[in-house]
N, C-alpha and C positions, 0 to 999 in steps of 0.2 A: 362778658360784654353782651352776649345774646339775651341774658336775663334782663339787663338794663334796656336793651332795645325793645323787647317785648313789653316791658313795663311802660315805656314811653308810648308805644303803639296803643296799648289798652287804655291808657289815660287820655291821650290827646288826639287819636285818630277818630275824628267825629265829623259827620257831614255838615253840622252847623257852622264849622269854622273853615270850610273848604269852598273853593271856587273852581269852576270848570270852564274852560274855553275849548270849543271844538271848531276846527276849520276843515271844511270838506267840500267836495263838488257833488256830493250825494244830495238827493232831494230831501226836503225837510222831514217828510214822513219816515223814510228809511233811517235818516240820521237820528231822529227821536227814538226809534225802536232800538237802535244799536246802543245809544247812550243810556237809555233806560235799562236795558238788559245788563250793561256792564257796571253801572254805578248805583242803581237803586237799592242794592243791599248794604250799602255803607250805613252803618248805624249812626243815629243821632244820639249822642251821649250828653247833649246840652252843655257842652264844655263852655266855660267862661274864661276867656283869655284876659291876662293882666293888661292894663293900660300902661305901657312903658313911657308915655308922655308924663304921667304923674307918679308912677310907681317904678322905681329903678330896679333892674334885675340884680344888680350888684351893690354892695355897700363897701365901706373902707376896709373891711376884713377880707374881702375877696379881690380887691384891686392891687394889693401888694404895697400899700403905703400905710 
C-alpha cells in the first residue's frame, strides 16, 4: 500500500491544484512569512485534473452492473 500511496503523491501532489486557507490573529507580515516558509517548496507539477462533469471516473465495468 505504501508504494501506491507514494505513486499517488508523486503524480498528484502539486501546488497548481491546491488551495490554502489561513486563519490567524497574527499580523499579515508575520503570517506571510510563516506561510511562505511552510508551503513555498511544494512543487508545481502542472497537474491537469479531469473534469468529472463531462468525463466520468467509472464506466459500466467498474460499477458492478
